[in-house]
C-alpha positions in Angstrom: 96.5 87.7 102.8 93.4 87.9 100.5 90.4 90.0 101.9 87.1 90.9 100.5 86.5 94.7 100.2 84.7 95.2 103.5 87.5 93.4 105.5 90.1 95.2 103.4 88.7 98.6 104.5 88.7 97.7 108.1 92.2 96.4 107.9 93.6 99.5 106.2 92.1 101.9 108.7 93.4 99.8 111.6 96.8 99.9 110.0 96.6 103.6 109.3 95.8 104.4 113.0 98.8 102.3 114.1 101.2 104.0 111.6 100.1 107.5 112.5 100.9 106.8 116.1 104.3 105.4 115.1 105.1 108.5 113.1 104.2 111.2 115.6 107.6 111.3 117.3 110.6 109.8 115.6 109.6 108.3 112.3 111.6 105.2 111.4 112.2 104.2 107.7 109.9 101.2 107.9 107.0 103.0 109.4 107.3 106.0 107.0 107.2 103.6 104.1 104.2 101.7 105.4 102.4 104.9 106.2 102.8 106.0 102.5 101.7 102.7 101.0 98.7 102.5 103.4 97.6 106.0 102.5 98.0 105.1 98.8 95.9 101.9 99.2 93.1 103.8 101.0 93.1 106.4 98.2 92.9 103.7 95.6 90.1 101.9 97.4 88.1 105.1 97.7 88.5 105.7 94.0 87.6 102.1 93.1 84.5 102.3 95.2 83.5 105.6 93.7 83.7 107.5 96.9 86.8 109.6 96.4 84.9 112.8 95.6 82.4 112.7 98.4 82.4 115.4 101.0 83.2 113.0 103.9 86.1 111.4 102.1 87.5 114.6 100.6 87.9 116.3 104.0 89.8 113.3 105.2 91.9 113.0 102.1 92.9 116.6 102.3 94.7 115.9 105.6 96.1 112.6 104.4 97.6 114.3 101.3 99.6 116.7 103.5 100.9 113.8 105.6 101.6 111.7 102.5 103.6 114.5 100.9 105.8 115.1 104.0 106.3 111.3 104.5 107.3 111.1 100.8 110.1 113.6 101.4 111.4 111.5 104.2 111.0 108.3 102.3 112.9 109.7 99.3 116.0 110.2 101.5 115.7 106.8 103.1 115.7 104.9 99.8 118.6 107.1 98.6 120.6 106.1 101.6 119.8 102.5 101.0 120.9 102.7 97.4 124.1 104.5 98.5 124.9 101.7 100.9 124.8 99.1 98.1 128.0 100.6 96.7 131.2 99.4 98.3 134.4 100.5 96.5 137.4 102.0 98.1 137.6 104.7 95.4 134.2 106.1 96.2 134.4 106.2 100.0 135.1 109.9 100.3 132.3 110.8 97.9 130.0 108.5 99.8 130.8 110.1 103.2 130.0 113.6 101.8 126.8 112.4 100.3 125.7 110.4 103.3 126.2 113.3 105.6 124.0 115.5 103.4 121.3 112.9 103.2 121.3 112.4 107.0 121.0 116.2 107.7 118.2 116.5 105.3 116.3 113.6 106.7 116.5 115.0 110.3 114.9 118.2 109.1 112.1 116.4 107.1 111.4 113.9 109.8 110.7 116.7 112.3 108.3 118.3 109.9 106.5 114.9 109.3 106.2 114.2 113.1 105.0 117.7 113.8 102.3 117.5 111.2 101.1 114.1 112.3 101.0 115.2 116.0 99.1 118.3 115.2 96.5 116.6 113.1 96.0 113.7 115.5 95.2 116.4 118.2 92.8 118.2 115.9 90.7 117.2 112.9 92.1 113.8 111.8 90.4 111.3 114.2 86.9 112.6 113.5 87.4 112.8 109.7 89.0 109.4 109.7 86.0 107.8 111.5 83.6 109.3 108.9 85.7 108.2 106.0 86.0 104.7 107.4 82.3 104.5 107.9 81.7 105.7 104.3 84.0 103.2 102.7 82.7 100.3 104.9 79.2 101.1 103.9 80.2 101.2 100.2 82.0 97.8 100.5 79.7 95.8 102.8 77.5 93.0 101.8 73.9 94.2 101.2 71.1 92.8 103.3 68.5 92.8 100.6 70.0 89.8 98.8 71.4 91.9 95.9 75.0 91.3 94.7 77.8 92.6 96.8 79.6 95.8 95.6 83.0 94.7 94.3 86.0 96.3 92.7 85.6 96.4 88.9 88.9 94.9 87.9 88.3 95.4 84.2 87.7 99.1 84.7 91.0 99.4 86.5 93.1 97.2 84.2 91.9 98.1 80.7 93.1 101.8 80.8 96.4 100.5 82.3 96.7 97.9 79.4 96.1 100.7 76.9 99.0 102.7 78.3 101.2 99.7 78.4 100.5 99.1 74.7 101.0 102.7 73.7 104.2 103.7 75.5 107.8 104.0 74.3 109.3 104.1 77.8 111.9 106.7 78.7 112.8 108.4 82.0 109.6 110.5 82.0 107.0 108.0 80.9 108.5 105.2 83.1 108.2 107.4 86.1 104.5 108.2 85.3 103.8 104.5 84.5 105.2 103.6 88.0 102.2 105.4 89.6 99.8 103.5 87.3 101.3 100.2 88.4 100.8 101.1 92.0 97.2 102.1 91.4 96.2 98.9 89.6 98.1 96.7 92.1 96.4 98.3 95.1 93.0 98.1 93.4 93.6 94.4 92.6 94.5 93.8 96.3 91.1 95.2 97.3 89.2 93.0 94.8 89.6 89.9 96.9 90.3 86.5 95.3 89.8 87.8 91.8 92.5 90.3 92.0 95.1 88.3 94.0 96.9 87.0 90.9 97.1 90.4 89.3 98.5 92.0 92.5 101.1 89.2 92.8 102.1 89.7 89.2 102.5 93.5 89.5 104.6 93.4 92.7 108.0 92.6 91.0 107.1 95.1 88.3 106.6 97.9 90.8 109.8 96.9 92.6 111.9 97.0 89.5 110.6 100.4 88.4 111.0 101.6 92.0 114.6 100.6 92.2 115.3 102.5 89.0 113.5 105.6 90.4 115.4 105.4 93.7 118.7 105.3 91.8 117.6 108.2 89.6 116.8 110.3 92.7 120.2 109.4 94.1 122.0 110.5 90.9 120.2 113.8 90.9 121.1 114.4 94.6 124.7 113.4 94.1 125.0 115.6 91.1 123.8 118.6 93.2 126.0 117.8 96.3 129.2 116.6 94.6 128.9 118.8 91.5 128.9 117.9 87.8 132.6 118.5 87.4 134.8 115.4 86.8 136.8 113.9 89.6 134.0 112.1 91.5 134.2 108.4 90.9 130.9 107.9 92.7 129.1 109.7 89.9 130.5 107.2 87.3 129.4 104.3 89.4 125.9 105.7 90.0 125.3 106.5 86.3 126.3 102.9 85.4 123.8 101.6 88.0 121.1 103.9 86.7 121.4 102.5 83.2 121.3 99.0 84.5 118.2 99.7 86.6 116.4 101.3 83.6 117.1 98.3 81.4 115.9 95.9 84.1 112.7 97.8 84.6 111.9 97.9 80.9 112.7 94.2 80.5 110.3 93.2 83.2 107.5 95.2 81.4 108.0 93.3 78.1 105.8 90.2 78.9 103.3 92.2 81.0 100.9 93.0 78.1 100.6 89.4 77.0 100.0 88.2 80.6 97.3 90.8 81.3 95.5 90.1 78.0 95.4 86.4 78.9 94.2 87.1 82.5 91.6 89.6 81.5 90.4 87.5 78.6 90.5 90.4 76.1 91.5 90.4 72.4 95.3 90.9 72.0 96.5 93.6 69.8 97.5 92.4 66.3 101.0 93.7 66.8 103.1 94.3 69.9 102.8 97.6 71.6 105.5 100.2 71.0 106.9 99.6 74.4 108.1 96.1 73.3 110.4 97.8 70.8 112.8 99.4 73.1 114.7 101.9 71.0 118.4 102.4 70.9 118.1 106.1 71.4 116.6 105.4 74.9 119.8 103.8 76.0 121.7 106.7 74.6 119.5 109.1 76.5 120.0 107.2 79.7 123.8 107.2 79.2 123.7 111.0 79.1 121.9 111.3 82.5 
């Protein structure tokens, strides 16, 4: 659904209140994920409206950041369990059972910490700070009464630095992870820009998903390596590393046409030659194979 900035602010804060209540007892995977994405959207909106460094918002954001971090630790385990469940081979069942038990134990611990933090903050500082932050962002986003132009999200300001990074990057495991956060930021800013940003947000969704699937698989490989050990004799590790290489290649492939499409949408001059990211080097594949 497309919303102008003022309506988008109101919607996000209503959703945040609902999700905080949902995560104060037994956080479920869906509500944890939605809590994180809602917090990220509010942070992006505050930044895009130029209010992220104000006193009223900073006090609110300090609490949100702690909740976001704890929710992230739960979410990391949820997506790893989802990725693990996509593998169905008789030869890996024993390894899967060991790894699944570890992930479940860790999630139980982290979910208690998340629920405890949310419950504590809802009983103390969060409601008041949330009201002040909401009022601040609503005021920044609302239509002026003096007939002047409405404050809107500057899409060019958000997209052009992103496009520069896209042009400049040779993507590997480190830079792809960093770029994943940039994709989220631009997508969420575009969502808050109303009709003008809807097409960009829609275009970036599959990009974010593809990079996210690679990142989830990377986390699972790292966890499995710690739990099962790096020694041979664990067929699950062979399967996971193969999936990781595939996810990496899929993520890079979906980035290839992105520069051209953004240049066209933003009506900017295209670079005279393709950015380095279009020339995916053979050594990247070799580096991924060694993970």
